[in-house]
MIVEXTI-667087 format. One record per residue: residue number from 1; residue in one letter; x, y, z of N, C-alpha, C, CB in turn. Coordinates in pm, whole numbers, plus 32768, in hexadecimal, padded with zeros to 4 digits. Glycine has a CB too. Layout:
MIVEXTI-667087
rec resi=NUM; resn=A; n.x=X; n.y=Y; n.z=Z; ca.x=X; ca.y=Y; ca.z=Z; c.x=X; c.y=Y; c.z=Z; cb.x=X; cb.y=Y; cb.z=Z .
...
end
This chain:
MIVEXTI-667087
rec resi=1; resn=X; n.x=59CE; n.y=E5DF; n.z=8C82; ca.x=5993; ca.y=E5B5; ca.z=8BC5; c.x=59A1; c.y=E544; c.z=8BEF; cb.x=59F1; cb.y=E5DB; cb.z=8B19 .
rec resi=2; resn=X; n.x=5906; n.y=E51B; n.z=8BAF; ca.x=589B; ca.y=E48B; ca.z=8BD5; c.x=5836; c.y=E48E; c.z=8B75; cb.x=5846; cb.y=E489; cb.z=8C74 .
rec resi=3; resn=X; n.x=5812; n.y=E428; n.z=8B69; ca.x=57A2; ca.y=E436; ca.z=8AEE; c.x=5735; c.y=E41F; c.z=8B3A; cb.x=57A8; cb.y=E3CA; cb.z=8A67 .
rec resi=4; resn=X; n.x=56C2; n.y=E44C; n.z=8B2C; ca.x=5656; ca.y=E489; ca.z=8B8E; c.x=55E8; c.y=E498; c.z=8AE8; cb.x=5699; cb.y=E54B; cb.z=8C01 .
rec resi=5; resn=X; n.x=55AE; n.y=E436; n.z=8B40; ca.x=54DF; ca.y=E413; ca.z=8AB5; c.x=5498; c.y=E464; c.z=8ADF; cb.x=5457; cb.y=E366; cb.z=8ABF .
rec resi=6; resn=X; n.x=544F; n.y=E4CB; n.z=8A97; ca.x=53DA; ca.y=E4ED; ca.z=8AB0; c.x=5393; c.y=E50D; c.z=8A2B; cb.x=53DC; cb.y=E554; cb.z=8B0F .
rec resi=7; resn=X; n.x=5301; n.y=E4FD; n.z=8A6B; ca.x=52B4; ca.y=E4F0; ca.z=8A2D; c.x=524B; c.y=E56B; c.z=89B7; cb.x=528D; cb.y=E4B4; cb.z=8A88 .
rec resi=8; resn=X; n.x=524F; n.y=E56E; n.z=8933; ca.x=526A; ca.y=E601; ca.z=88D3; c.x=51D2; c.y=E608; c.z=88B7; cb.x=52DF; cb.y=E5F7; cb.z=8828 .
rec resi=9; resn=X; n.x=5188; n.y=E653; n.z=88E9; ca.x=50EE; ca.y=E688; ca.z=88A0; c.x=511A; c.y=E702; c.z=8837; cb.x=506B; cb.y=E6D6; cb.z=892B .
rec resi=10; resn=X; n.x=5132; n.y=E710; n.z=87E2; ca.x=5151; ca.y=E797; ca.z=87A9; c.x=50B5; c.y=E7A1; c.z=8775; cb.x=51DD; cb.y=E7A2; cb.z=8729 .
rec resi=11; resn=X; n.x=50B5; n.y=E84B; n.z=879C; ca.x=5047; ca.y=E8C7; ca.z=874A; c.x=502E; c.y=E877; c.z=86D3; cb.x=5092; cb.y=E978; cb.z=8717 .
rec resi=12; resn=X; n.x=4F7E; n.y=E82E; n.z=86AE; ca.x=4F41; ca.y=E821; ca.z=8642; c.x=4F75; c.y=E7AA; c.z=85FB; cb.x=4F47; cb.y=E894; cb.z=85FD .
rec resi=13; resn=X; n.x=4FC0; n.y=E769; n.z=8641; ca.x=5001; ca.y=E6C7; ca.z=8626; c.x=4FC0; c.y=E66E; c.z=8673; cb.x=50A1; cb.y=E6AD; cb.z=864E .
rec resi=14; resn=X; n.x=4F7C; n.y=E5E6; n.z=861A; ca.x=4F04; ca.y=E5B3; ca.z=8668; c.x=4F66; c.y=E52C; c.z=866D; cb.x=4E4F; cb.y=E5AE; cb.z=8617 .
rec resi=15; resn=X; n.x=4FFF; n.y=E522; n.z=869A; ca.x=502E; ca.y=E4E1; ca.z=86C1; c.x=509F; c.y=E4CB; c.z=8755; cb.x=503F; cb.y=E4D8; cb.z=8662 .
rec resi=16; resn=X; n.x=507F; n.y=E4A2; n.z=87AB; ca.x=50E2; ca.y=E4AA; ca.z=87FD; c.x=516C; c.y=E452; c.z=87F7; cb.x=50A5; cb.y=E498; cb.z=8867 .
rec resi=17; resn=X; n.x=51BF; n.y=E471; n.z=8817; ca.x=5259; ca.y=E44A; ca.z=87F0; c.x=5296; c.y=E42C; c.z=8860; cb.x=52B1; cb.y=E4B6; cb.z=87AA .
rec resi=18; resn=X; n.x=52F4; n.y=E3E8; n.z=8896; ca.x=5337; ca.y=E3A8; ca.z=88E7; c.x=53DA; c.y=E3F6; c.z=8895; cb.x=530C; cb.y=E2ED; cb.z=88E7 .
rec resi=19; resn=X; n.x=540E; n.y=E475; n.z=88F8; ca.x=547C; ca.y=E4A9; ca.z=88A8; c.x=54CA; c.y=E4CD; c.z=8924; cb.x=545A; cb.y=E526; cb.z=8838 .
rec resi=20; resn=X; n.x=5552; n.y=E46B; n.z=8900; ca.x=55E9; ca.y=E429; ca.z=88FE; c.x=5610; c.y=E4E6; c.z=892D; cb.x=563A; cb.y=E3C8; cb.z=882E .
rec resi=21; resn=X; n.x=5628; n.y=E503; n.z=8971; ca.x=569E; ca.y=E588; ca.z=8972; c.x=56FF; c.y=E581; c.z=89F9; cb.x=5644; cb.y=E634; cb.z=8978 .
rec resi=22; resn=X; n.x=5721; n.y=E5EB; n.z=8A1F; ca.x=5790; ca.y=E5FC; ca.z=8A83; c.x=577F; c.y=E66A; c.z=8ADA; cb.x=580F; cb.y=E60D; cb.z=8A45 .
rec resi=23; resn=X; n.x=57BB; n.y=E641; n.z=8B68; ca.x=5792; ca.y=E653; ca.z=8BE2; c.x=57F6; c.y=E715; c.z=8BA2; cb.x=57D4; cb.y=E5BE; cb.z=8C82 .
rec resi=24; resn=X; n.x=586D; n.y=E6EF; n.z=8B73; ca.x=5881; ca.y=E77F; ca.z=8B53; c.x=586B; c.y=E7F5; c.z=8AF0; cb.x=58D7; cb.y=E782; cb.z=8B55 .
rec resi=25; resn=X; n.x=57F0; n.y=E7A3; n.z=8A92; ca.x=5792; ca.y=E7ED; ca.z=8A23; c.x=575F; c.y=E88B; c.z=8AA4; cb.x=56D9; cb.y=E75C; cb.z=89DF .
rec resi=26; resn=X; n.x=5771; n.y=E907; n.z=8A35; ca.x=573F; ca.y=E971; ca.z=8A55; c.x=5693; c.y=E94D; c.z=8A11; cb.x=57A3; cb.y=E9F4; cb.z=8A18 .
rec resi=27; resn=X; n.x=5634; n.y=E996; n.z=8A45; ca.x=55C9; ca.y=E97A; ca.z=8A0E; c.x=5598; c.y=E9A0; c.z=89A8; cb.x=558A; cb.y=E986; cb.z=8A46 .
rec resi=28; resn=X; n.x=55EB; n.y=E9F2; n.z=8980; ca.x=5602; ca.y=EA13; ca.z=88AD; c.x=5620; c.y=E99A; c.z=8882; cb.x=569B; cb.y=EA85; cb.z=8862 .
rec resi=29; resn=X; n.x=568E; n.y=E950; n.z=88A8; ca.x=56A6; ca.y=E8B9; ca.z=888C; c.x=564C; c.y=E847; c.z=8886; cb.x=56F2; cb.y=E891; cb.z=88DF .
rec resi=30; resn=X; n.x=55E6; n.y=E84D; n.z=8904; ca.x=556F; ca.y=E7F1; ca.z=8901; c.x=5527; c.y=E7F1; c.z=88E8; cb.x=5544; cb.y=E7CD; cb.z=8934 .
rec resi=31; resn=X; n.x=550A; n.y=E867; n.z=8895; ca.x=54BA; ca.y=E8B0; ca.z=883F; c.x=54E3; c.y=E881; c.z=879D; cb.x=54D2; cb.y=E953; cb.z=8861 .
rec resi=32; resn=X; n.x=553D; n.y=E8B9; n.z=877E; ca.x=5563; ca.y=E88C; ca.z=872A; c.x=5553; c.y=E7EC; c.z=86EA; cb.x=55BF; cb.y=E8B3; cb.z=8744 .
rec resi=33; resn=X; n.x=555E; n.y=E7AD; n.z=8742; ca.x=5576; ca.y=E6FD; ca.z=8742; c.x=5513; c.y=E701; c.z=8738; cb.x=55AE; cb.y=E697; cb.z=87AD .
rec resi=34; resn=X; n.x=54A1; n.y=E71E; n.z=875E; ca.x=53F9; ca.y=E719; ca.z=8770; c.x=53DE; c.y=E732; c.z=86CD; cb.x=53A6; cb.y=E7AA; cb.z=87EB .
rec resi=35; resn=X; n.x=53E9; n.y=E7B9; n.z=8696; ca.x=53D9; ca.y=E7D5; ca.z=861B; c.x=5426; c.y=E786; c.z=85BA; cb.x=53EF; cb.y=E851; cb.z=860E .
rec resi=36; resn=X; n.x=546D; n.y=E738; n.z=85A7; ca.x=54E2; ca.y=E6F0; ca.z=856A; c.x=5470; c.y=E67D; c.z=854B; cb.x=557F; cb.y=E6C6; cb.z=85D6 .
rec resi=37; resn=X; n.x=5426; n.y=E63C; n.z=8591; ca.x=53CB; ca.y=E5B9; ca.z=8592; c.x=5316; c.y=E615; c.z=857A; cb.x=53E8; cb.y=E54B; cb.z=865A .
rec resi=38; resn=X; n.x=530F; n.y=E67D; n.z=8550; ca.x=5288; ca.y=E6AC; ca.z=8562; c.x=5281; c.y=E6FF; c.z=84F2; cb.x=5267; cb.y=E6F2; cb.z=85E8 .
rec resi=39; resn=X; n.x=52D4; n.y=E75B; n.z=84EA; ca.x=52BA; ca.y=E7D3; ca.z=8494; c.x=52DA; c.y=E786; c.z=83D5; cb.x=5346; cb.y=E86D; cb.z=84D5 .
rec resi=40; resn=X; n.x=5295; n.y=E7B9; n.z=838C; ca.x=52A6; ca.y=E76F; ca.z=82FA; c.x=526F; c.y=E70F; c.z=82F1; cb.x=531C; cb.y=E749; cb.z=82CD .
rec resi=41; resn=X; n.x=5232; n.y=E6C8; n.z=8351; ca.x=5219; ca.y=E63D; ca.z=836B; c.x=516E; c.y=E65D; c.z=835F; cb.x=5263; cb.y=E5F8; cb.z=840E .
rec resi=42; resn=X; n.x=5142; n.y=E678; n.z=83D3; ca.x=510E; ca.y=E67C; ca.z=83ED; c.x=509A; c.y=E6E3; c.z=83FC; cb.x=513F; cb.y=E654; cb.z=8410 .
rec resi=43; resn=X; n.x=50F4; n.y=E781; n.z=8437; ca.x=50DC; ca.y=E7F8; ca.z=8456; c.x=5135; c.y=E83C; c.z=8404; cb.x=50E4; cb.y=E813; cb.z=84DB .
rec resi=44; resn=X; n.x=50C9; n.y=E88A; n.z=83E2; ca.x=5115; ca.y=E909; ca.z=8394; c.x=5184; c.y=E989; c.z=83C2; cb.x=50A8; cb.y=E952; cb.z=8369 .
rec resi=45; resn=X; n.x=51E8; n.y=E97A; n.z=836F; ca.x=5240; ca.y=E9E9; ca.z=83BB; c.x=520A; c.y=EA6B; c.z=83A5; cb.x=52D8; cb.y=E9EE; cb.z=838D .
rec resi=46; resn=X; n.x=5267; n.y=EAD6; n.z=8446; ca.x=5215; ca.y=EB34; ca.z=8431; c.x=5263; c.y=EB95; c.z=844E; cb.x=51A0; cb.y=EB31; cb.z=846E .
rec resi=47; resn=X; n.x=5281; n.y=EBC0; n.z=83E7; ca.x=5309; ca.y=EC22; ca.z=83EF; c.x=52E0; c.y=EC94; c.z=8419; cb.x=5359; cb.y=EC3F; cb.z=836A .
rec resi=48; resn=X; n.x=5355; n.y=ECE4; n.z=844D; ca.x=5371; ca.y=ED53; ca.z=84B6; c.x=5313; c.y=ED47; c.z=8541; cb.x=5352; cb.y=EDEA; cb.z=846A .
rec resi=49; resn=X; n.x=52F9; n.y=EC99; n.z=8561; ca.x=52C8; ca.y=EC5F; ca.z=861B; c.x=536E; c.y=EC2C; c.z=85F6; cb.x=520F; cb.y=EBB1; cb.z=8651 .
rec resi=50; resn=X; n.x=534E; n.y=EC1D; n.z=86AD; ca.x=53B1; ca.y=EBCE; ca.z=86F8; c.x=532A; c.y=EB66; c.z=8738; cb.x=5424; cb.y=EC39; cb.z=877A .
rec resi=51; resn=X; n.x=53A7; n.y=EB25; n.z=8753; ca.x=533F; ca.y=EA97; ca.z=87A2; c.x=535D; c.y=EAAC; c.z=8810; cb.x=5357; cb.y=E9EB; cb.z=8788 .
rec resi=52; resn=X; n.x=5333; n.y=EA9F; n.z=8892; ca.x=5345; ca.y=EAC5; ca.z=890D; c.x=5327; c.y=EA20; c.z=8957; cb.x=52D9; cb.y=EB50; cb.z=8934 .
rec resi=53; resn=X; n.x=5314; n.y=EA1E; n.z=89CC; ca.x=5326; ca.y=E995; ca.z=8A29; c.x=52D8; c.y=E9A1; c.z=8A8C; cb.x=53B1; cb.y=E976; cb.z=8A65 .
rec resi=54; resn=X; n.x=5271; n.y=E934; n.z=8AAD; ca.x=5228; ca.y=E968; ca.z=8B52; c.x=520D; c.y=E8BE; c.z=8B4B; cb.x=516C; cb.y=E9FE; cb.z=8B63 .
rec resi=55; resn=X; n.x=51ED; n.y=E8B9; n.z=8BE2; ca.x=51B2; ca.y=E83F; ca.z=8C1C; c.x=511B; c.y=E83D; c.z=8BFA; cb.x=51C9; cb.y=E83A; cb.z=8CBA .
rec resi=56; resn=X; n.x=50FA; n.y=E7DF; n.z=8BBC; ca.x=5066; ca.y=E7DF; ca.z=8B7C; c.x=500B; c.y=E7C8; c.z=8C06; cb.x=504C; cb.y=E754; cb.z=8AFA .
rec resi=57; resn=X; n.x=4FAB; n.y=E851; n.z=8BFE; ca.x=4F86; ca.y=E875; ca.z=8C18; c.x=4F71; c.y=E8F6; c.z=8C60; cb.x=4F81; cb.y=E838; cb.z=8C17 .
rec resi=58; resn=X; n.x=5024; n.y=E944; n.z=8C6C; ca.x=502A; ca.y=E97D; ca.z=8CAE; c.x=5004; c.y=EA10; c.z=8C58; cb.x=5097; cb.y=E959; cb.z=8CF0 .
rec resi=59; resn=X; n.x=5005; n.y=EA6D; n.z=8C84; ca.x=4FFE; ca.y=EAFF; ca.z=8C3A; c.x=508B; c.y=EB5B; c.z=8C56; cb.x=4F6F; cb.y=EB5C; cb.z=8C7E .
rec resi=60; resn=X; n.x=50DE; n.y=EB22; n.z=8C85; ca.x=518D; ca.y=EB5E; ca.z=8C61; c.x=51B5; c.y=EAEF; c.z=8C36; cb.x=5202; cb.y=EB98; cb.z=8CE4 .
rec resi=61; resn=X; n.x=5229; n.y=EB57; n.z=8BB1; ca.x=527D; ca.y=EAE3; ca.z=8B67; c.x=5304; c.y=EB15; c.z=8BF3; cb.x=52AC; cb.y=EB06; cb.z=8A7D .
rec resi=62; resn=X; n.x=5368; n.y=EAA6; n.z=8BA4; ca.x=53E4; ca.y=EAA1; ca.z=8BE8; c.x=5436; c.y=EAD6; c.z=8B9D; cb.x=5412; cb.y=EA2C; cb.z=8C10 .
rec resi=63; resn=X; n.x=54AD; n.y=EB4F; n.z=8C03; ca.x=552F; ca.y=EB78; ca.z=8B7F; c.x=554F; c.y=EB65; c.z=8B3F; cb.x=5585; cb.y=EB82; cb.z=8B6D .
rec resi=64; resn=X; n.x=5556; n.y=EB97; n.z=8AAD; ca.x=5585; ca.y=EB5B; ca.z=8A42; c.x=5632; c.y=EB27; c.z=8A53; cb.x=556A; cb.y=EBC6; cb.z=89CF .
rec resi=65; resn=X; n.x=565E; n.y=EB91; n.z=8A9B; ca.x=5707; ca.y=EB69; ca.z=8AC2; c.x=5711; c.y=EB31; c.z=8B46; cb.x=5774; cb.y=EBF1; cb.z=8AC4 .
rec resi=66; resn=X; n.x=569C; n.y=EB02; n.z=8B7B; ca.x=568E; ca.y=EA72; ca.z=8BF6; c.x=5693; c.y=E9FD; c.z=8BCE; cb.x=560E; cb.y=EA5F; cb.z=8C44 .
rec resi=67; resn=X; n.x=5726; n.y=E9A7; n.z=8C03; ca.x=5742; ca.y=E8FF; ca.z=8BD4; c.x=56C0; c.y=E8BF; c.z=8C1C; cb.x=57EF; cb.y=E8AB; cb.z=8C1C .
rec resi=68; resn=X; n.x=56D6; n.y=E85D; n.z=8BD1; ca.x=5666; ca.y=E7E6; ca.z=8C0C; c.x=5682; c.y=E7BC; c.z=8C8D; cb.x=5662; cb.y=E75A; cb.z=8BB8 .
rec resi=69; resn=X; n.x=56D6; n.y=E7BB; n.z=8CBE; ca.x=571E; ca.y=E756; ca.z=8D36; c.x=571B; c.y=E7CB; c.z=8DAD; cb.x=57E0; cb.y=E711; cb.z=8D0B .
rec resi=70; resn=X; n.x=56E2; n.y=E841; n.z=8D8B; ca.x=5702; ca.y=E8CF; ca.z=8DF8; c.x=565A; c.y=E8D1; c.z=8E20; cb.x=5750; cb.y=E991; cb.z=8D95 .
rec resi=71; resn=X; n.x=55ED; n.y=E855; n.z=8DD4; ca.x=5560; ca.y=E88E; ca.z=8E14; c.x=552A; c.y=E849; c.z=8E47; cb.x=5502; cb.y=E8BD; cb.z=8DD2 .
rec resi=72; resn=X; n.x=54BB; n.y=E815; n.z=8E4C; ca.x=5469; ca.y=E7C1; ca.z=8EAF; c.x=543B; c.y=E775; c.z=8E60; cb.x=5400; cb.y=E7F9; cb.z=8F04 .
rec resi=73; resn=X; n.x=5461; n.y=E74A; n.z=8DEA; ca.x=5409; ca.y=E6F4; ca.z=8D69; c.x=5440; c.y=E661; c.z=8D86; cb.x=5436; cb.y=E72E; cb.z=8CA9 .
rec resi=74; resn=X; n.x=5410; n.y=E623; n.z=8DB5; ca.x=5436; ca.y=E597; ca.z=8D9D; c.x=53F7; c.y=E54A; c.z=8D24; cb.x=5416; cb.y=E54D; cb.z=8E16 .
rec resi=75; resn=X; n.x=547E; n.y=E4C6; n.z=8D2E; ca.x=545B; ca.y=E491; ca.z=8CDA; c.x=53D2; c.y=E43B; c.z=8C96; cb.x=54A7; cb.y=E46D; cb.z=8CE7 .
rec resi=76; resn=X; n.x=53B7; n.y=E439; n.z=8C0F; ca.x=5336; ca.y=E40C; ca.z=8BD8; c.x=5298; c.y=E4AA; c.z=8C10; cb.x=531F; cb.y=E342; cb.z=8C3B .
rec resi=77; resn=X; n.x=52CB; n.y=E4D2; n.z=8C3C; ca.x=5298; ca.y=E55C; ca.z=8C28; c.x=5266; c.y=E5B0; c.z=8B78; cb.x=531A; cb.y=E5AC; cb.z=8C6D .
rec resi=78; resn=X; n.x=51D6; n.y=E5AD; n.z=8BB4; ca.x=51D1; ca.y=E5CC; ca.z=8B35; c.x=51BE; c.y=E66E; c.z=8B0C; cb.x=5167; cb.y=E579; cb.z=8B05 .
rec resi=79; resn=X; n.x=51F6; n.y=E6D3; n.z=8AC5; ca.x=5229; ca.y=E757; ca.z=8AB5; c.x=51E4; c.y=E76D; c.z=8A4E; cb.x=52B8; cb.y=E770; cb.z=8AA6 .
rec resi=80; resn=X; n.x=5185; n.y=E7F0; n.z=8A61; ca.x=515F; ca.y=E82D; ca.z=89E1; c.x=51C4; c.y=E889; c.z=89AB; cb.x=50E1; cb.y=E875; cb.z=89EE .
rec resi=81; resn=X; n.x=51D6; n.y=E898; n.z=891C; ca.x=5219; ca.y=E8BD; ca.z=88A2; c.x=51C0; c.y=E93E; c.z=8858; cb.x=5223; cb.y=E830; cb.z=883F .
rec resi=82; resn=X; n.x=51C3; n.y=E9BA; n.z=8880; ca.x=5154; ca.y=EA11; ca.z=884A; c.x=517E; c.y=EA95; c.z=87F7; cb.x=5100; cb.y=EA3E; cb.z=88C2 .
rec resi=83; resn=X; n.x=517F; n.y=EA94; n.z=8782; ca.x=5189; ca.y=EB32; ca.z=8730; c.x=516F; c.y=EBA2; c.z=8789; cb.x=5116; cb.y=EB48; cb.z=86B4 .
rec resi=84; resn=X; n.x=51CA; n.y=EBDE; n.z=8784; ca.x=51C0; ca.y=EC70; ca.z=87D5; c.x=51D8; c.y=ECD7; c.z=8784; cb.x=5223; cb.y=EC84; cb.z=8848 .
rec resi=85; resn=X; n.x=51E7; n.y=ED44; n.z=876C; ca.x=5237; ca.y=EDC1; ca.z=8750; c.x=52BB; c.y=EDA6; c.z=875C; cb.x=5219; cb.y=EE32; cb.z=87A6 .
rec resi=86; resn=X; n.x=52F8; n.y=EDFB; n.z=870C; ca.x=5390; ca.y=EE0A; ca.z=875D; c.x=53C5; c.y=EE71; c.z=87D1; cb.x=53F1; cb.y=EE28; cb.z=86F5 .
end
């Protein structure tokens, strides 16, 4: 369990945010933390969609139940948060 900073690039948001998360967080928990700072602020909610996480510029998403500390993500790396069908 360790504090881990990533940069949030949330779909439809024009602001990149420094996001403190924990290495024990799942990707769904990381996505929820990013959504907290973007959705209903600068990004409209999309009911029925889930937010998926991927490295900026990548095609593949991280598994939703995968833990941040078990990935190859490095501190201060930019992650994209994308609305997807459930």
